[in-house]
N, C-alpha and C positions, 0 to 999 in steps of 0.2 A: 801589450802589455803594457797599464796604466794609463795608457790612448785616452779612454775620458777622464781620467781623471787627473789629465795633465790639460785637456783642453777646457772640462769645465770650471778647473783655477782661474786659469788664462782669459778666459772669457769675464768670470768674478772679480777680477784686478782689471780689465779691462774696465767693467764697467763704475767698479769704484775709483778707476780715475776720471771719471766726468761720461766716460765714448756710451754710446749706446749701440747694444751687440746684437746676435740676431748667432744661439750658438743652436749647427744640426750639421746632426746627427743619421750620416747613415747606414747605420750596426743595424741589419735584418736583428737581434737582440739588445737594442742599443736600452741603456738605463741611465738615460740621463735623467731623465722623471723621477728615477728610486735615490740619485743623489742629490737633487734639490728637496726629495722630499712631498713631490707634487704629480700630479698628473700632465706628462708631452703626450702629447701626442704627432697625429699630422696635418695640424691646424699650427700658426704662431703663436705661443700661446708664453704669456709676462711669468716671471720668475718670483712670487709672490716675496719673496725671499731678500731678493738683491735690484733694486732698482734701477733702471735699464737694460735689462737681458730677460732676452724674450728664447726662446729652444723651441725646437722643433724640430719631431726625430719622423726619418723615412723609409719606407718602406721600397728596396733598392730595385725591388724582385713584382711590389705587387705594384710599383710604378713605372714599370720597363715593359709588365701586362697591358696596364690602360694608356701609354703611349703608342704601342702596337696597335694596341682597335681604337685609337683615333687617327693615328696617318693611317688605317688601313678602309677606313667604315668609306671615306669617298671613295674611292675604286673598287674596293670588292665586289661591287654585280659588275667590272667592267675586265674585270679579272677570272682568266681562264682560270682554273683549278691548279692548274703546275705554276702558273702565273704569280697565280697568289704563294703555295706556295715554297717557289723563291722567295720575293718578296718579304716572307713572314721571316725565313730564316735567316736571311740579311738581317734581320731588325732583333736579330736574338743573340747577337755577340755584346763582354764588355763595355763597349765603347756604347750601345742605348741604352745599356741600364744605366748607365753614368752620364747620359745625358736627360736620356726621362726624370733619373733624380731630382734633375736644377729645371727642369723639363712645365713642372706641374704649378699652375696656377693657386696660392694656400691662403693670399689676403689678400684686404687691399693696402694695405702695410707695406708686400714684400716688393714693391715695384724697382727697385733698383736695389746693385747690390753696393757696398763700398769698400774701399781695401785700405786694409786702416795700416799707417806710418805711421812711426815717430813714438814709438811705444819701450823703453827702458829697462 
């Protein structure tokens, strides 16, 4: 209830204070773009009305599928059908989905993550 609104308001506030902010949503039905009145997708997008604010919407299920494909591709032809099914099952949990959501190359600008602290 209101998580997106609070996240967007916080991102705007941090940007207004001079910070460079990347707002990331992993909600499959994300409406971050709607909040800012522009398209935001699976690539880092500058929010045109808020200098210093970029946004990214990640579909966690799609990210997990791509992660499984990338992970299994090098060994797919080396494993038996039974072993491949077992590894695929092990890569189907919530932890894999969470890891995959933040393990995708999105942009040359997104090489590091910064912890923001000290804002009051």
